[in-house]
N, C-alpha and C positions, 0 to 999 in steps of 0.2 A: 675284633672288628674295628677297622679304622674309620673314624668319623670325620667328615669334612664339612666346613661351612662354605657353601658355594652358591653360584647363581643358577637359576632355572629360567630359561627363556620362554616368554609368553608374548602375546600381542601379534599384530599383523606384520606382514613383510614390510620392512622399512620403518616400522613404528614399534620397536621392541619395548617390552616391559619385563623386567627381571624380578623374580621372586628370590629373596635371600633365604636359603633353606639350609637345614642341617640334614645331611644324607650320608649313607654308607658310601665309602669311596669307590666301591665296586658297582654301585648302581649307575644306570644310564643318566646322562645329563638332565633330561627332562622326565626321568623315571620317578620311582617311589622315593619319598623323602620321609624323614623322621619328624621334623617340625619346621613350620614356616616362621621365620623371624621378622620378615618385613618385605618391602618392595623397593625397587630402584628403577627410575625412569630417566635414562640418559638423554632423551631428546629435548627435554626442557632446559632452559638456561636461567639460573643454575640448575643442575640436575636435581630431581626430586628424589629424596631418600626418606623412607619411613622405616624405622627400625625399633624393635623392642630391645633396648639396650640391656636391661636386666637379664633377659633370657639369653642374649648373646654372650654376656659376661659369664653366666652360669655354664654355658656350653664350652667356652674357652677355658674355664677353670677345670672342667672335666677332661680336657685334653683334645678337644676338637681343633683340627688344623684348618685355618681359612685359606682359600685360594688367593692368588695375588690380588685380583679385583675385589674380592670379598674383604681382604685385609685392608685395602685402601678405603673401602666404604666403612668398615668398622672403625678405622682410625678417624675418618671424617666425622662420624657421629659420636666418637668418644668412648666406644666400648673398650678399646685397648687401653686407654688411659684409666678407665674405671677398674679394669682388671689389675693394672699396675698399682693403683692406689689401694685396692683390696689386698694385694700382696704386702704392701707396707703396713697395713693394719694388722695382718696376721703375724708379721715379724715384730710388731710392737713399736714401730718407728713413730707412729702417731695414732690418734683415736679415729674411730669411724666417723664421728661428727666433723673432725678436721678434714678427713678425706672427702666427705660429702660437700663441705664448703668449697674445697679446691675444685671439685668436679663441677659444682654449680657456677663458680666463677669462670671456669673454662667454657662452659656452655653459654654463658652470657656474652663472653668475648666472641665466641664462634657465631652466635646469632647476630651480633653487631656487624661482624665482617660479612656475613651473608646478606644482611639487610643493606649494607653499604654497596655491595655488588649489584643487588637488585635496583637500588636507587640510581647507581651509575648507568646501568643498562637502560633504565627508563628515561633518564635525562639525555643520554646519547641518542636514544630513539626519537625523543621530542626534538632535539637539536637537528637531527637529520631531516625530520619532517619540516621543520622551520626553514632550514637551508633549501630544501627542495621547493617549498612554496615561494621563497624569495627568488630563486632562480626562474621559476615559472612566471612570476610577476614581471621580472626584467624582460623575459622573452616576449611576454604579452605587450609590454610597453613598447619594445622595439618594433614589434609587428604592427601595432597601431600607428606608430610614428611613420613607418614605411608606407602603410596604407594611406595615411593622410598626405604624405609627400606625393604618392602616385596620383591621388585624387586631385591635388593642386596642380600637378604637371598635366594631368588630363584636362582639367578645367582651362589651364593656360593654353594648351594645344587647341582646345575647342574654341577659345576666344580668337586665337590666331587664324584658325580655319574660317571662322565666321567673318573676321576682318578681311581675309583673303577673298572669300566669296563676295563680300560687299564691294571690295575694291574691283574685282573682276566684273561684277554686275555694273558698277559705275563706269568702268572702262568700256564695257560692251554697250551700255546705254549711250555713252559719249560717242563711241564709234558709230553707232546706229544713227545718232542725231546728226553727225557729220555727213554720213552717207545720205541721209534724208535731205539735208540742206543742199548738197551738190547738184542734184538734178534740178532744183528750182532755180539755180543761178544761171 
């Protein structure tokens, strides 16, 4: 029986959640599995991966073949490295304690890299929000300035209209006064 480590799709349409499983290679993709090793959620940034590394290494040592995607996930979480280090211990290249120290150092470096990515994403998101607010503030300022300019122009036009009306009234009053004076003369 050929055993594979592969992904089993779950979740809604457009929102996949994959279970990392050990299954018979002849079984359907979402069919019966031997053991569930973890989950993989590709929709988050960075992708969420929960994996039982010790069980994955155990299955790899027994001869289970990972699919391409499962292999990259196992590599991401360090299962392939741990299998490699266990091979070195079996050959006598170094002790189990040294292998565990190397694995823990690798895990710390990996966690730092993941945290740096999360921090970078958060800071870029904050910067984008800040830039958007700044652009909105500039648009609002220009809109207020244009509105004030329009109000000043409107007030100026209103003053001119009032002055024109007053001038016309005075001219009409003068004209009427002249016409009233002519018949008396």
